[in-house]
Gaussian input, Z-matrix of N, CA and C with variables (Angstrom, degrees):
# hf/3-21g

backbone

0 1
 N
 C     1     B1
 C     2     B2     1     A1
 N     3     B3     2     A2     1     D1
 C     4     B4     3     A3     2     D2
 C     5     B5     4     A4     3     D3
 N     6     B6     5     A5     4     D4
 C     7     B7     6     A6     5     D5
 C     8     B8     7     A7     6     D6
 N     9     B9     8     A8     7     D7
 C    10    B10     9     A9     8     D8
 C    11    B11    10    A10     9     D9
 N    12    B12    11    A11    10    D10
 C    13    B13    12    A12    11    D11
 C    14    B14    13    A13    12    D12
 N    15    B15    14    A14    13    D13
 C    16    B16    15    A15    14    D14
 C    17    B17    16    A16    15    D15
 N    18    B18    17    A17    16    D16
 C    19    B19    18    A18    17    D17
 C    20    B20    19    A19    18    D18
 N    21    B21    20    A20    19    D19
 C    22    B22    21    A21    20    D20
 C    23    B23    22    A22    21    D21
 N    24    B24    23    A23    22    D22
 C    25    B25    24    A24    23    D23
 C    26    B26    25    A25    24    D24
 N    27    B27    26    A26    25    D25
 C    28    B28    27    A27    26    D26
 C    29    B29    28    A28    27    D27
 N    30    B30    29    A29    28    D28
 C    31    B31    30    A30    29    D29
 C    32    B32    31    A31    30    D30
 N    33    B33    32    A32    31    D31
 C    34    B34    33    A33    32    D32
 C    35    B35    34    A34    33    D33
 N    36    B36    35    A35    34    D34
 C    37    B37    36    A36    35    D35
 C    38    B38    37    A37    36    D36
 N    39    B39    38    A38    37    D37
 C    40    B40    39    A39    38    D38
 C    41    B41    40    A40    39    D39
 N    42    B42    41    A41    40    D40
 C    43    B43    42    A42    41    D41
 C    44    B44    43    A43    42    D42
 N    45    B45    44    A44    43    D43
 C    46    B46    45    A45    44    D44
 C    47    B47    46    A46    45    D45
 N    48    B48    47    A47    46    D46
 C    49    B49    48    A48    47    D47
 C    50    B50    49    A49    48    D48
 N    51    B51    50    A50    49    D49
 C    52    B52    51    A51    50    D50
 C    53    B53    52    A52    51    D51
 N    54    B54    53    A53    52    D52
 C    55    B55    54    A54    53    D53
 C    56    B56    55    A55    54    D54
 N    57    B57    56    A56    55    D55
 C    58    B58    57    A57    56    D56
 C    59    B59    58    A58    57    D57
 N    60    B60    59    A59    58    D58
 C    61    B61    60    A60    59    D59
 C    62    B62    61    A61    60    D60
 N    63    B63    62    A62    61    D61
 C    64    B64    63    A63    62    D62
 C    65    B65    64    A64    63    D63
 N    66    B66    65    A65    64    D64
 C    67    B67    66    A66    65    D65
 C    68    B68    67    A67    66    D66
 N    69    B69    68    A68    67    D67
 C    70    B70    69    A69    68    D68
 C    71    B71    70    A70    69    D69
 N    72    B72    71    A71    70    D70
 C    73    B73    72    A72    71    D71
 C    74    B74    73    A73    72    D72
 N    75    B75    74    A74    73    D73
 C    76    B76    75    A75    74    D74
 C    77    B77    76    A76    75    D75
 N    78    B78    77    A77    76    D76
 C    79    B79    78    A78    77    D77
 C    80    B80    79    A79    78    D78
 N    81    B81    80    A80    79    D79
 C    82    B82    81    A81    80    D80
 C    83    B83    82    A82    81    D81
 N    84    B84    83    A83    82    D82
 C    85    B85    84    A84    83    D83
 C    86    B86    85    A85    84    D84
 N    87    B87    86    A86    85    D85
 C    88    B88    87    A87    86    D86
 C    89    B89    88    A88    87    D87
 N    90    B90    89    A89    88    D88
 C    91    B91    90    A90    89    D89
 C    92    B92    91    A91    90    D90
 N    93    B93    92    A92    91    D91
 C    94    B94    93    A93    92    D92
 C    95    B95    94    A94    93    D93
 N    96    B96    95    A95    94    D94
 C    97    B97    96    A96    95    D95
 C    98    B98    97    A97    96    D96
 N    99    B99    98    A98    97    D97
 C   100   B100    99    A99    98    D98
 C   101   B101   100   A100    99    D99
 N   102   B102   101   A101   100   D100
 C   103   B103   102   A102   101   D101
 C   104   B104   103   A103   102   D102
 N   105   B105   104   A104   103   D103
 C   106   B106   105   A105   104   D104
 C   107   B107   106   A106   105   D105
 N   108   B108   107   A107   106   D106
 C   109   B109   108   A108   107   D107
 C   110   B110   109   A109   108   D108
 N   111   B111   110   A110   109   D109
 C   112   B112   111   A111   110   D110
 C   113   B113   112   A112   111   D111
 N   114   B114   113   A113   112   D112
 C   115   B115   114   A114   113   D113
 C   116   B116   115   A115   114   D114
 N   117   B117   116   A116   115   D115
 C   118   B118   117   A117   116   D116
 C   119   B119   118   A118   117   D117
 N   120   B120   119   A119   118   D118
 C   121   B121   120   A120   119   D119
 C   122   B122   121   A121   120   D120
 N   123   B123   122   A122   121   D121
 C   124   B124   123   A123   122   D122
 C   125   B125   124   A124   123   D123
 N   126   B126   125   A125   124   D124
 C   127   B127   126   A126   125   D125
 C   128   B128   127   A127   126   D126
 N   129   B129   128   A128   127   D127
 C   130   B130   129   A129   128   D128
 C   131   B131   130   A130   129   D129
 N   132   B132   131   A131   130   D130
 C   133   B133   132   A132   131   D131
 C   134   B134   133   A133   132   D132
 N   135   B135   134   A134   133   D133
 C   136   B136   135   A135   134   D134
 C   137   B137   136   A136   135   D135
 N   138   B138   137   A137   136   D136
 C   139   B139   138   A138   137   D137
 C   140   B140   139   A139   138   D138
 N   141   B141   140   A140   139   D139
 C   142   B142   141   A141   140   D140
 C   143   B143   142   A142   141   D141
 N   144   B144   143   A143   142   D142
 C   145   B145   144   A144   143   D143
 C   146   B146   145   A145   144   D144
 N   147   B147   146   A146   145   D145
 C   148   B148   147   A147   146   D146
 C   149   B149   148   A148   147   D147
 N   150   B150   149   A149   148   D148
 C   151   B151   150   A150   149   D149
 C   152   B152   151   A151   150   D150
 N   153   B153   152   A152   151   D151
 C   154   B154   153   A153   152   D152
 C   155   B155   154   A154   153   D153
 N   156   B156   155   A155   154   D154
 C   157   B157   156   A156   155   D155
 C   158   B158   157   A157   156   D156
 N   159   B159   158   A158   157   D157
 C   160   B160   159   A159   158   D158
 C   161   B161   160   A160   159   D159
 N   162   B162   161   A161   160   D160
 C   163   B163   162   A162   161   D161
 C   164   B164   163   A163   162   D162
 N   165   B165   164   A164   163   D163
 C   166   B166   165   A165   164   D164
 C   167   B167   166   A166   165   D165
 N   168   B168   167   A167   166   D166
 C   169   B169   168   A168   167   D167
 C   170   B170   169   A169   168   D168
 N   171   B171   170   A170   169   D169
 C   172   B172   171   A171   170   D170
 C   173   B173   172   A172   171   D171
 N   174   B174   173   A173   172   D172
 C   175   B175   174   A174   173   D173
 C   176   B176   175   A175   174   D174
 N   177   B177   176   A176   175   D175
 C   178   B178   177   A177   176   D176
 C   179   B179   178   A178   177   D177
 N   180   B180   179   A179   178   D178
 C   181   B181   180   A180   179   D179
 C   182   B182   181   A181   180   D180
 N   183   B183   182   A182   181   D181
 C   184   B184   183   A183   182   D182
 C   185   B185   184   A184   183   D183
 N   186   B186   185   A185   184   D184
 C   187   B187   186   A186   185   D185
 C   188   B188   187   A187   186   D186
 N   189   B189   188   A188   187   D187
 C   190   B190   189   A189   188   D188
 C   191   B191   190   A190   189   D189
 N   192   B192   191   A191   190   D190
 C   193   B193   192   A192   191   D191
 C   194   B194   193   A193   192   D192

   B1=1.4385
   B2=1.4928
   B3=1.2950
   B4=1.4846
   B5=1.6485
   B6=1.3611
   B7=1.4305
   B8=1.4870
   B9=1.3231
   B10=1.4197
   B11=1.4877
   B12=1.2936
   B13=1.4391
   B14=1.4329
   B15=1.1779
   B16=1.5150
   B17=1.4848
   B18=1.2699
   B19=1.4918
   B20=1.5977
   B21=1.3111
   B22=1.4559
   B23=1.5030
   B24=1.2996
   B25=1.4690
   B26=1.4697
   B27=1.2048
   B28=1.5038
   B29=1.4615
   B30=1.2656
   B31=1.4200
   B32=1.4759
   B33=1.2856
   B34=1.4915
   B35=1.5233
   B36=1.2929
   B37=1.4174
   B38=1.6109
   B39=1.2809
   B40=1.5336
   B41=1.4323
   B42=1.3478
   B43=1.4572
   B44=1.5555
   B45=1.2957
   B46=1.4862
   B47=1.5884
   B48=1.2693
   B49=1.4691
   B50=1.4660
   B51=1.2297
   B52=1.4764
   B53=1.6238
   B54=1.2335
   B55=1.5421
   B56=1.5033
   B57=1.3649
   B58=1.4197
   B59=1.5101
   B60=1.3239
   B61=1.5871
   B62=1.5073
   B63=1.3331
   B64=1.4767
   B65=1.5027
   B66=1.4550
   B67=1.4523
   B68=1.5126
   B69=1.3241
   B70=1.3481
   B71=1.6330
   B72=1.3145
   B73=1.4164
   B74=1.5024
   B75=1.3528
   B76=1.4815
   B77=1.4775
   B78=1.3846
   B79=1.3890
   B80=1.5009
   B81=1.3096
   B82=1.4346
   B83=1.6506
   B84=1.2929
   B85=1.4856
   B86=1.5485
   B87=1.3884
   B88=1.3924
   B89=1.4459
   B90=1.3239
   B91=1.4466
   B92=1.5291
   B93=1.4303
   B94=1.5150
   B95=1.5224
   B96=1.3543
   B97=1.5183
   B98=1.5619
   B99=1.2451
   B100=1.4676
   B101=1.4939
   B102=1.2943
   B103=1.5057
   B104=1.5303
   B105=1.4005
   B106=1.5005
   B107=1.5018
   B108=1.4800
   B109=1.4054
   B110=1.4783
   B111=1.3527
   B112=1.5642
   B113=1.5466
   B114=1.2149
   B115=1.4340
   B116=1.6101
   B117=1.3801
   B118=1.4735
   B119=1.5996
   B120=1.3890
   B121=1.4416
   B122=1.4525
   B123=1.3321
   B124=1.3909
   B125=1.5819
   B126=1.4197
   B127=1.3322
   B128=1.5097
   B129=1.4109
   B130=1.5574
   B131=1.4619
   B132=1.4350
   B133=1.5129
   B134=1.5678
   B135=1.2698
   B136=1.5381
   B137=1.4753
   B138=1.3463
   B139=1.5664
   B140=1.4348
   B141=1.2490
   B142=1.4550
   B143=1.5097
   B144=1.3144
   B145=1.4749
   B146=1.5793
   B147=1.4041
   B148=1.4589
   B149=1.5557
   B150=1.2991
   B151=1.4271
   B152=1.6326
   B153=1.2813
   B154=1.4856
   B155=1.5478
   B156=1.4424
   B157=1.3441
   B158=1.5305
   B159=1.4524
   B160=1.4073
   B161=1.5698
   B162=1.3483
   B163=1.3826
   B164=1.5395
   B165=1.4105
   B166=1.4978
   B167=1.4807
   B168=1.3293
   B169=1.4018
   B170=1.4569
   B171=1.3574
   B172=1.4234
   B173=1.5234
   B174=1.3999
   B175=1.4821
   B176=1.5100
   B177=1.3367
   B178=1.4720
   B179=1.4524
   B180=1.3034
   B181=1.6321
   B182=1.5075
   B183=1.3880
   B184=1.4571
   B185=1.5111
   B186=1.4183
   B187=1.5579
   B188=1.4878
   B189=1.4802
   B190=1.4644
   B191=1.5184
   B192=1.2864
   B193=1.4929
   B194=1.4257
   A1=113.09
   A2=119.41
   A3=124.16
   A4=102.15
   A5=111.91
   A6=116.18
   A7=111.39
   A8=113.83
   A9=124.33
   A10=108.06
   A11=125.03
   A12=127.90
   A13=116.76
   A14=119.31
   A15=124.93
   A16=112.61
   A17=122.58
   A18=127.72
   A19=108.39
   A20=119.66
   A21=116.82
   A22=116.57
   A23=119.71
   A24=121.87
   A25=109.81
   A26=124.31
   A27=127.66
   A28=113.66
   A29=120.71
   A30=124.66
   A31=120.30
   A32=119.65
   A33=123.24
   A34=104.28
   A35=115.09
   A36=123.18
   A37=106.27
   A38=115.97
   A39=120.13
   A40=109.78
   A41=122.04
   A42=116.81
   A43=109.86
   A44=120.11
   A45=124.69
   A46=109.85
   A47=114.37
   A48=113.25
   A49=113.43
   A50=117.29
   A51=117.78
   A52=109.92
   A53=115.98
   A54=117.45
   A55=114.81
   A56=115.82
   A57=118.78
   A58=112.54
   A59=115.58
   A60=118.57
   A61=112.75
   A62=112.63
   A63=115.92
   A64=113.95
   A65=113.64
   A66=119.65
   A67=110.06
   A68=118.01
   A69=123.31
   A70=113.13
   A71=113.09
   A72=116.25
   A73=114.58
   A74=115.76
   A75=116.96
   A76=113.69
   A77=119.56
   A78=120.83
   A79=115.46
   A80=117.66
   A81=120.85
   A82=113.35
   A83=116.94
   A84=125.17
   A85=115.17
   A86=115.63
   A87=116.53
   A88=115.28
   A89=118.99
   A90=130.26
   A91=108.98
   A92=116.35
   A93=115.97
   A94=105.34
   A95=115.80
   A96=118.44
   A97=106.70
   A98=113.80
   A99=124.62
   A100=108.20
   A101=119.61
   A102=126.66
   A103=101.11
   A104=108.21
   A105=116.05
   A106=109.22
   A107=114.50
   A108=117.32
   A109=107.44
   A110=116.78
   A111=123.71
   A112=103.71
   A113=126.76
   A114=125.59
   A115=109.72
   A116=118.38
   A117=115.27
   A118=104.26
   A119=117.96
   A120=116.92
   A121=116.23
   A122=118.58
   A123=125.44
   A124=105.79
   A125=119.86
   A126=125.79
   A127=119.35
   A128=106.54
   A129=117.12
   A130=111.90
   A131=105.57
   A132=116.07
   A133=107.55
   A134=115.87
   A135=113.95
   A136=106.20
   A137=109.68
   A138=118.11
   A139=111.07
   A140=116.43
   A141=127.71
   A142=108.58
   A143=116.55
   A144=120.84
   A145=114.84
   A146=111.30
   A147=117.97
   A148=103.59
   A149=119.57
   A150=128.20
   A151=110.73
   A152=112.54
   A153=118.85
   A154=110.04
   A155=116.97
   A156=121.46
   A157=114.66
   A158=116.11
   A159=120.24
   A160=107.41
   A161=116.25
   A162=117.42
   A163=117.18
   A164=108.91
   A165=119.13
   A166=110.62
   A167=121.45
   A168=124.25
   A169=112.33
   A170=122.05
   A171=126.07
   A172=108.61
   A173=111.18
   A174=116.27
   A175=106.73
   A176=126.41
   A177=129.39
   A178=107.13
   A179=113.26
   A180=117.16
   A181=104.82
   A182=114.99
   A183=118.63
   A184=105.76
   A185=107.78
   A186=109.20
   A187=115.39
   A188=114.93
   A189=116.05
   A190=112.00
   A191=121.95
   A192=123.07
   A193=106.59
   D1=133.96
   D2=-168.01
   D3=-104.24
   D4=130.52
   D5=177.80
   D6=-116.59
   D7=125.75
   D8=-168.49
   D9=-105.69
   D10=110.89
   D11=176.79
   D12=-76.89
   D13=-11.89
   D14=-179.17
   D15=-86.81
   D16=103.55
   D17=-170.86
   D18=-89.94
   D19=-6.60
   D20=-177.72
   D21=-57.20
   D22=-38.79
   D23=178.51
   D24=-62.46
   D25=-17.03
   D26=-174.70
   D27=-113.32
   D28=10.08
   D29=173.30
   D30=-128.95
   D31=149.50
   D32=177.39
   D33=-141.72
   D34=155.33
   D35=178.22
   D36=-68.53
   D37=150.00
   D38=-174.24
   D39=-71.22
   D40=-14.19
   D41=-174.44
   D42=-109.47
   D43=17.31
   D44=176.28
   D45=-73.12
   D46=158.89
   D47=178.59
   D48=-71.38
   D49=167.06
   D50=-177.87
   D51=-74.94
   D52=-28.33
   D53=167.60
   D54=-58.62
   D55=-45.19
   D56=-179.98
   D57=-64.93
   D58=-37.42
   D59=175.53
   D60=-66.06
   D61=-37.25
   D62=176.61
   D63=-66.96
   D64=-35.96
   D65=174.16
   D66=-60.43
   D67=-41.72
   D68=-179.95
   D69=-65.05
   D70=-44.81
   D71=174.03
   D72=-58.59
   D73=-42.75
   D74=176.62
   D75=-68.29
   D76=-32.96
   D77=179.46
   D78=-66.85
   D79=-43.30
   D80=-174.63
   D81=-88.23
   D82=2.70
   D83=170.81
   D84=50.22
   D85=17.76
   D86=173.32
   D87=-107.53
   D88=7.81
   D89=176.16
   D90=53.81
   D91=41.75
   D92=176.99
   D93=-157.82
   D94=142.88
   D95=164.10
   D96=-133.56
   D97=148.62
   D98=169.28
   D99=-94.90
   D100=136.61
   D101=176.73
   D102=-98.95
   D103=130.54
   D104=173.54
   D105=-126.58
   D106=159.17
   D107=174.35
   D108=-89.27
   D109=-173.46
   D110=-170.24
   D111=-68.38
   D112=-24.22
   D113=-179.68
   D114=-84.20
   D115=-14.91
   D116=176.25
   D117=104.03
   D118=4.71
   D119=176.31
   D120=-80.92
   D121=135.29
   D122=-173.03
   D123=-64.71
   D124=133.36
   D125=178.98
   D126=-124.15
   D127=-14.65
   D128=-179.02
   D129=176.66
   D130=173.37
   D131=-179.88
   D132=-132.19
   D133=137.17
   D134=171.96
   D135=-134.91
   D136=131.89
   D137=176.20
   D138=-112.78
   D139=164.24
   D140=175.96
   D141=-51.71
   D142=-43.37
   D143=-178.60
   D144=-69.89
   D145=-32.90
   D146=176.38
   D147=-59.22
   D148=-53.25
   D149=-176.21
   D150=-55.22
   D151=-47.23
   D152=-175.92
   D153=-62.86
   D154=-45.81
   D155=175.75
   D156=-58.53
   D157=-40.30
   D158=-175.21
   D159=-70.35
   D160=-38.13
   D161=179.21
   D162=-58.62
   D163=-40.44
   D164=177.28
   D165=-60.32
   D166=-26.26
   D167=-171.76
   D168=-91.97
   D169=-10.57
   D170=-172.27
   D171=-98.30
   D172=149.80
   D173=173.42
   D174=-96.21
   D175=-25.94
   D176=173.38
   D177=-137.68
   D178=147.71
   D179=-176.41
   D180=-124.71
   D181=132.94
   D182=166.17
   D183=-128.49
   D184=104.47
   D185=-177.77
   D186=-83.50
   D187=2.87
   D188=174.48
   D189=-75.75
   D190=-13.55
   D191=-177.49
   D192=-83.39

């Protein structure tokens, strides 16, 4: 088992766009990102599955927000 101590690929700032968070999910290949505030405190988690369920519930989608 490989342990990676660099958490940067798995974190995004809480105020980034949805598109940026999805890019990070795609880049880290783990299907998850952890949202943090400017001090590095964990504020949330977003998974690929969360996004898919959200998309299915929307009539229109703006990933730039």
